[in-house]
C-alpha positions as CSV (number, residue, x, y, z in Angstrom):
1,X,-33.4,-21.3,-3.1
2,X,-33.0,-25.1,-3.6
3,X,-31.6,-27.2,-0.7
4,X,-28.3,-28.9,-1.2
5,X,-27.2,-32.2,0.2
6,X,-23.7,-32.7,1.4
7,X,-23.5,-36.4,1.9
8,X,-20.7,-37.0,4.4
9,X,-20.1,-36.9,8.2
10,X,-17.9,-34.4,9.9
11,X,-15.9,-35.5,12.9
12,X,-17.9,-35.1,16.1
13,X,-21.6,-34.9,16.5
14,X,-22.6,-32.9,13.4
15,X,-24.2,-34.5,10.4
16,X,-24.1,-32.3,7.3
17,X,-27.5,-33.0,5.8
18,X,-28.6,-29.6,4.5
19,X,-27.1,-26.3,3.5
20,X,-28.5,-23.0,4.7
21,X,-26.8,-19.9,3.5
22,X,-25.4,-17.7,6.3
23,X,-24.6,-14.0,6.1
24,X,-23.0,-12.3,9.1
25,X,-22.8,-8.5,9.0
26,X,-20.6,-6.9,11.6
27,X,-20.9,-3.1,11.8
28,X,-17.9,-2.8,14.1
29,X,-18.2,-0.5,17.1
30,X,-21.9,0.2,16.4
31,X,-24.3,0.0,19.4
32,X,-28.0,0.9,19.8
33,X,-27.2,4.7,20.3
34,X,-25.3,4.7,16.9
35,X,-28.3,3.3,15.2
36,X,-30.6,5.7,16.9
37,X,-28.4,8.6,15.5
38,X,-28.5,7.1,12.0
39,X,-32.3,6.7,12.2
40,X,-32.7,10.3,13.2
41,X,-30.5,11.5,10.4
42,X,-31.7,9.3,7.6
43,X,-35.3,8.3,8.3
44,X,-36.4,10.6,11.1
45,X,-37.6,9.7,14.6
46,X,-40.7,7.9,13.2
47,X,-38.9,6.3,10.3
48,X,-37.3,2.9,9.8
49,X,-33.8,1.9,8.7
50,X,-33.0,-1.4,7.0
51,X,-31.4,-2.4,10.3
52,X,-34.8,-2.0,11.9
53,X,-36.3,-4.5,9.4
54,X,-34.5,-7.4,11.0
55,X,-37.4,-8.9,13.0
56,X,-35.6,-10.8,15.8
57,X,-33.5,-9.2,18.5
58,X,-31.6,-10.1,21.7
59,X,-29.3,-8.3,24.1
60,X,-25.6,-9.1,23.4
61,X,-23.3,-10.1,26.3
62,X,-19.9,-9.3,25.0
63,X,-17.4,-10.0,27.8
64,X,-14.2,-11.8,27.1
65,X,-12.1,-14.3,29.1
66,X,-10.1,-11.5,30.8
67,X,-12.0,-8.3,30.0
68,X,-15.5,-6.9,30.3
69,X,-15.0,-4.9,27.0
70,X,-14.1,-6.8,23.9
71,X,-11.2,-5.9,21.6
72,X,-12.0,-6.1,17.9
73,X,-9.6,-9.1,17.4
74,X,-10.8,-10.9,20.6
75,X,-14.4,-10.3,19.7
76,X,-13.9,-11.5,16.1
77,X,-12.1,-14.6,17.4
78,X,-15.1,-15.4,19.6
79,X,-17.5,-15.0,16.7
80,X,-15.3,-17.2,14.5
81,X,-14.7,-20.0,17.0
82,X,-17.5,-19.8,19.6
83,X,-15.2,-19.9,22.7
84,X,-14.1,-17.2,25.1
85,X,-10.6,-16.0,24.5
86,X,-8.4,-13.2,25.9
87,X,-8.2,-9.7,24.5
88,X,-5.0,-10.3,22.6
89,X,-6.3,-13.3,20.6
90,X,-6.4,-13.0,16.8
91,X,-8.0,-16.1,15.4
92,X,-5.8,-17.9,18.0
93,X,-5.8,-19.1,21.6
94,X,-4.3,-15.8,22.7
95,X,-1.1,-17.5,23.9
96,X,0.4,-18.9,20.7
97,X,-0.4,-18.6,17.0
98,X,-2.5,-21.8,17.2
99,X,-6.2,-21.5,16.6
100,X,-8.4,-22.3,19.6
101,X,-10.5,-25.4,19.7
102,X,-14.0,-24.2,18.7
103,X,-17.1,-24.9,20.6
104,X,-17.9,-27.2,17.7
105,X,-14.8,-29.3,18.5
106,X,-12.7,-28.0,15.6
107,X,-9.2,-26.5,15.7
108,X,-10.4,-24.3,12.8
109,X,-12.7,-21.4,12.4
110,X,-16.3,-21.8,11.3
111,X,-15.5,-20.4,7.9
112,X,-12.7,-22.9,7.3
113,X,-15.0,-25.8,8.5
114,X,-17.7,-24.6,6.1
115,X,-15.3,-24.4,3.2
116,X,-14.3,-28.0,3.8
117,X,-17.9,-29.1,3.9
118,X,-18.5,-27.7,0.4
119,X,-19.7,-24.1,1.2
120,X,-18.5,-21.2,-0.9
121,X,-17.1,-18.7,1.5
122,X,-16.2,-15.0,1.4
123,X,-15.1,-12.0,3.4
124,X,-15.9,-8.3,2.7
125,X,-14.4,-5.4,4.7
126,X,-14.5,-1.7,4.1
127,X,-11.2,-1.5,5.9
128,X,-7.9,-3.2,5.2
129,X,-7.5,-6.9,4.7
130,X,-5.8,-7.1,8.1
131,X,-8.9,-6.0,10.0
132,X,-9.9,-8.8,12.5
133,X,-13.6,-8.7,12.0
134,X,-13.1,-10.7,8.8
135,X,-9.4,-11.8,9.0
136,X,-9.9,-13.8,12.2
137,X,-12.2,-16.2,10.2
138,X,-9.3,-17.0,7.9
139,X,-6.0,-16.4,9.8
140,X,-4.4,-17.3,13.1
141,X,-1.5,-15.3,14.5
142,X,0.0,-14.6,17.9
143,X,-0.2,-10.8,17.7
144,X,-2.4,-8.3,15.9
145,X,0.6,-6.5,14.5
146,X,1.6,-9.4,12.3
147,X,0.2,-7.7,9.3
148,X,2.2,-9.5,6.7
149,X,1.3,-12.9,8.1
150,X,-2.4,-12.1,8.5
151,X,-2.5,-10.9,4.8
152,X,-0.7,-14.0,3.4
153,X,-2.9,-16.3,5.4
154,X,-6.2,-14.7,4.3
155,X,-5.0,-14.8,0.6
156,X,-3.8,-18.4,1.0
157,X,-7.1,-19.5,2.6
158,X,-8.8,-20.4,-0.6
159,X,-11.8,-18.2,0.2
160,X,-13.9,-17.7,-3.0
161,X,-14.4,-13.9,-2.5
162,X,-12.1,-11.5,-0.7
163,X,-13.0,-7.8,-1.0
164,X,-11.3,-5.1,1.1
165,X,-8.5,-2.5,1.2
166,X,-4.9,-3.3,2.2
167,X,-2.9,-3.3,-1.0
168,X,0.1,-2.2,1.0
169,X,0.4,-5.6,2.7
170,X,0.1,-7.5,-0.5
171,X,3.1,-6.0,-2.3
172,X,6.9,-6.0,-1.7
173,X,8.4,-3.1,0.1
174,X,8.7,0.1,-2.1
175,X,6.8,-1.5,-5.0
176,X,4.0,0.9,-6.0
177,X,0.6,-0.5,-6.3
178,X,-2.5,0.4,-8.2
179,X,-3.5,2.9,-5.5
180,X,-0.2,4.7,-5.6
181,X,1.2,3.8,-2.2
182,X,4.3,1.6,-1.8
183,X,4.1,-1.9,-0.6
184,X,5.2,-2.8,2.9
185,X,6.1,-6.5,2.8
186,X,9.6,-7.5,3.8
187,X,9.5,-11.0,2.4
188,X,9.6,-9.9,-1.3
189,X,6.3,-11.5,-2.1
190,X,3.7,-10.1,-4.5
191,X,0.5,-11.7,-3.2
192,X,-1.6,-10.1,-5.9
193,X,0.3,-11.9,-8.6
194,X,0.3,-15.1,-6.6
195,X,-3.5,-14.8,-6.3
196,X,-3.9,-14.4,-10.1
197,X,-1.8,-17.6,-10.6
198,X,-4.3,-19.4,-8.2
199,X,-7.2,-18.4,-10.4
200,X,-8.4,-15.2,-8.8
201,X,-9.8,-12.4,-10.9
202,X,-8.4,-9.2,-9.3
203,X,-10.2,-5.9,-9.4
204,X,-9.1,-2.5,-8.0
205,X,-12.1,-0.1,-8.1
206,X,-15.9,0.1,-8.1
207,X,-16.1,0.1,-11.9
208,X,-14.0,-3.0,-12.3
209,X,-16.1,-4.7,-9.6
210,X,-19.3,-3.8,-11.3
211,X,-18.0,-5.4,-14.6
212,X,-17.2,-8.8,-12.9
213,X,-19.1,-11.6,-14.6
214,X,-21.5,-13.6,-12.4
215,X,-19.8,-16.8,-13.5
216,X,-16.5,-15.7,-11.8
217,X,-15.4,-18.4,-9.3
218,X,-12.6,-16.6,-7.4
219,X,-12.6,-12.9,-6.8
220,X,-10.1,-10.6,-5.1
221,X,-11.0,-7.0,-4.7
222,X,-8.2,-4.6,-3.6
223,X,-9.8,-1.2,-3.3
224,X,-7.4,0.9,-1.3
225,X,-3.8,1.0,-0.1
226,X,-5.1,0.8,3.5
227,X,-8.8,1.4,4.3
228,X,-11.4,2.5,1.8
229,X,-12.2,5.4,4.2
230,X,-10.1,8.3,5.6
231,X,-10.3,7.7,9.4
232,X,-9.3,11.0,10.9
233,X,-11.1,13.7,12.8
234,X,-13.6,15.9,11.0
235,X,-11.3,18.9,11.5
236,X,-8.3,17.2,9.9
237,X,-10.4,15.9,6.9
238,X,-11.8,19.4,6.4
239,X,-8.3,20.9,6.5
240,X,-6.9,18.5,3.8
241,X,-10.2,18.5,1.8
242,X,-10.8,14.8,2.0
243,X,-14.1,13.0,2.1
244,X,-15.0,10.3,4.7
245,X,-14.8,7.6,2.0
246,X,-12.5,7.3,-1.0
247,X,-14.3,7.7,-4.3
248,X,-12.7,4.9,-6.2
249,X,-13.8,2.2,-3.8
250,X,-17.1,0.4,-4.0
251,X,-19.5,0.8,-1.1
252,X,-20.2,-2.1,1.4
253,X,-23.6,-2.6,-0.3
254,X,-22.0,-2.8,-3.8
255,X,-19.4,-5.4,-2.5
256,X,-22.1,-7.4,-0.8
257,X,-24.4,-7.3,-3.8
258,X,-21.6,-8.6,-6.0
259,X,-20.6,-11.4,-3.6
260,X,-24.3,-12.6,-3.4
261,X,-24.5,-12.5,-7.2
262,X,-21.4,-14.8,-7.5
263,X,-22.7,-17.2,-4.8
264,X,-26.2,-17.5,-6.1
265,X,-27.2,-21.1,-6.5
266,X,-24.5,-22.5,-4.2
267,X,-24.6,-22.8,-0.4
268,X,-22.4,-20.1,1.1
269,X,-21.1,-18.4,4.2
270,X,-20.4,-14.7,3.9
271,X,-18.9,-12.4,6.6
272,X,-19.3,-8.6,5.9
273,X,-17.7,-5.9,8.1
274,X,-18.2,-2.1,8.0
275,X,-15.0,-1.0,9.7
276,X,-15.6,2.7,9.4
277,X,-18.3,2.6,12.1
278,X,-15.5,1.7,14.6
279,X,-12.6,3.8,13.3
280,X,-14.5,7.0,12.9
281,X,-16.0,6.5,16.3
282,X,-12.6,6.1,17.8
283,X,-11.7,9.4,16.3
284,X,-14.9,10.9,17.7
285,X,-15.8,11.9,14.1
286,X,-19.6,12.2,14.2
287,X,-20.1,12.9,10.4
288,X,-17.7,10.0,9.5
289,X,-19.5,7.7,11.8
290,X,-22.9,8.7,10.3
291,X,-21.5,8.1,6.8
292,X,-20.3,4.6,7.9
293,X,-23.6,3.7,9.6
294,X,-25.6,4.6,6.5
295,X,-23.3,2.6,4.4
296,X,-23.7,-0.4,6.7
297,X,-27.5,0.1,6.5
298,X,-27.4,0.0,2.7
299,X,-25.6,-3.4,3.0
300,X,-28.4,-4.6,5.3
301,X,-30.9,-3.6,2.6
302,X,-29.0,-5.7,0.1
303,X,-28.9,-8.7,2.4
304,X,-32.5,-8.4,3.5
305,X,-33.7,-8.3,-0.1
306,X,-31.7,-11.4,-0.8
307,X,-33.3,-13.2,2.3
308,X,-36.7,-12.3,1.0
309,X,-36.0,-13.9,-2.3
310,X,-34.1,-16.8,-0.8
311,X,-35.7,-17.6,2.6
312,X,-33.3,-20.6,3.2
313,X,-30.7,-18.0,4.3
314,X,-29.8,-17.0,7.8
315,X,-28.9,-13.3,8.3
316,X,-27.4,-12.3,11.6
317,X,-25.7,-9.1,12.8
318,X,-23.9,-8.0,16.0
319,X,-21.1,-5.7,16.9
320,X,-18.8,-6.5,19.8
321,X,-18.4,-3.1,21.5
322,X,-19.3,0.6,21.1
323,X,-16.7,2.9,19.5
324,X,-16.3,6.1,21.4
325,X,-19.3,5.5,23.6
326,X,-21.3,7.6,21.2
327,X,-24.7,9.0,22.2
328,X,-27.2,11.5,20.9
329,X,-28.9,14.5,22.7
330,X,-31.9,16.3,21.2
331,X,-31.5,20.0,22.0
332,X,-33.1,23.4,21.9
333,X,-30.4,25.5,20.3
334,X,-31.6,28.6,22.2
335,X,-31.4,27.0,25.6
336,X,-28.3,28.1,27.5
337,X,-29.4,25.9,30.4
338,X,-29.6,22.8,28.2
339,X,-26.3,23.7,26.6
340,X,-24.6,23.5,30.0
341,X,-25.6,19.8,30.2
342,X,-23.9,18.8,26.9
343,X,-20.3,19.5,27.8
344,X,-18.9,16.9,25.4
345,X,-21.2,17.6,22.5
346,X,-19.9,18.1,18.9
347,X,-21.7,19.8,16.1
348,X,-22.1,18.5,12.6
349,X,-18.8,20.2,11.6
350,X,-16.9,18.3,14.4
351,X,-16.4,21.4,16.5
352,X,-17.4,21.7,20.2
353,X,-21.1,22.7,20.1
354,X,-22.2,26.1,21.3
355,X,-25.4,27.9,20.7
356,X,-23.8,31.0,19.2
357,X,-22.0,29.5,16.2
358,X,-22.6,25.8,16.5
359,X,-24.5,23.9,13.8
360,X,-26.4,20.9,15.2
361,X,-27.4,17.9,13.1
362,X,-31.0,18.0,11.9
363,X,-33.1,14.9,11.8
364,X,-35.1,13.9,8.8
365,X,-38.7,15.0,9.2
366,X,-40.9,13.2,11.7
367,X,-44.5,12.2,10.8
368,X,-45.6,15.8,11.3
369,X,-43.0,17.0,8.9
370,X,-40.8,18.6,11.7
371,X,-37.0,18.3,11.7
372,X,-35.4,18.2,15.1
373,X,-31.8,19.4,16.0
374,X,-29.5,17.1,17.9
375,X,-25.8,16.8,18.8
376,X,-23.5,13.9,19.2
377,X,-21.6,13.2,22.5
378,X,-18.6,11.0,23.1
379,X,-17.5,9.2,26.2
380,X,-14.1,8.0,25.1
381,X,-11.7,7.7,22.1
382,X,-11.6,3.9,22.7
383,X,-14.3,1.3,23.0
384,X,-16.9,0.7,25.6
385,X,-19.1,-2.3,26.4
386,X,-22.2,-0.2,25.5
387,X,-25.6,-1.3,24.3
388,X,-25.0,-4.1,21.8
389,X,-27.7,-6.3,20.3
390,X,-27.9,-9.3,18.1
391,X,-30.5,-9.1,15.3
392,X,-31.5,-11.7,12.7
393,X,-33.8,-12.5,9.8
394,X,-34.5,-15.5,7.7
395,X,-34.1,-19.2,8.3
396,X,-33.6,-19.9,12.1
397,X,-33.8,-16.3,13.1
398,X,-36.5,-17.1,15.7
399,X,-33.7,-18.5,17.9
400,X,-32.4,-15.0,18.5
401,X,-34.2,-13.8,21.6
402,X,-33.7,-12.7,25.2
403,X,-30.1,-12.2,26.3
404,X,-27.4,-14.1,24.4
405,X,-23.6,-14.5,24.8
406,X,-21.1,-13.5,22.1
407,X,-20.3,-17.2,21.7
408,X,-23.9,-17.7,20.6
409,X,-23.2,-15.9,17.3
410,X,-20.9,-18.8,16.3
411,X,-23.4,-21.3,17.7
412,X,-26.3,-19.9,15.7
413,X,-24.4,-19.7,12.5
414,X,-23.0,-23.2,12.9
415,X,-26.5,-24.7,13.6
416,X,-27.8,-23.0,10.5
417,X,-25.2,-24.7,8.3
418,X,-24.7,-28.0,10.1
419,X,-27.9,-29.6,11.5
420,X,-27.3,-31.3,14.9
421,X,-27.4,-35.0,14.8
422,X,-30.7,-36.2,16.5
């Protein structure tokens, strides 16, 4: 990729003299044990995921200002601003609706700063538009439950690409949307029609997304009434005959591929979140979590292929906590003694595992061609601090090493886009 010059000075000590693309992929709630499970299932114990292809790695310290375990909104705010905040912060200082002053000296998120500096910017989420992993980069509110305000701020941000679910928060109350559910806004606004008037092309399913021209400048994808997945327990989804992910919606990889196609040739900052890894984990839904992890891994493949072709791109990933405290235990299905040690295990149908009628997961073949049974265990229905890592590839990735704080995610992305003044 060619290097761009952005010939002006930002306030503070940053001189914008170059433009490195930045892609931040946030598989929410996914820790090392999650990726171990996904590797077993997809590639086998000797295999390699796309996630494994990121060459640089560091241990992630994810504590917040007032809690050792991060909330999704607090963690996202730290990633967007580079400063410690309290657990209730949502793109804000945690006390008011005002944004915190970032570690870069700005009262605005890194994405808003990048947009002002001439970068094209975008957010992608497999969940609703209100999810903090992306929304905290484009909105600042006092409380996470301010869904109408979050949605309006994201859509008024001017971001070039916005792809997610959340149609219900874009439409007036009781007005039916493309996906059949009524809107929930109490202010009477139709934000989809407002977006069209601002020049956004609006698409609603994977076929419409695939047909979007690469010359499109502003794109809004609205792929579900709420999330693009059905976040419930395995037992519930089986009872109502619903899949983990809705069939009309594009995958995270398809959304990421389209955004990169639209951004090609321009400096850009793209934040991508797989929300299903968190939500399914909080429901202790092992199969749903596996589905979400593999979708996230496909997105990593898209991003890594882009980095290989455009090495002046910094790809970074981190979660902020572990959903459900998920872990994996390899088992001998005939061992009653071993079964007694896996009290919280669930089989691949979501039922408590037992060696009479339980069906364990089976790994993909190892290098000897053997498939191994395993079960998934859960420690909580909430989030834990867990084993989180930062991984990176591309331009500047060598800075990711050792043990790093959650604020370093912001710092590394900012350094990639804005070269420090000598």
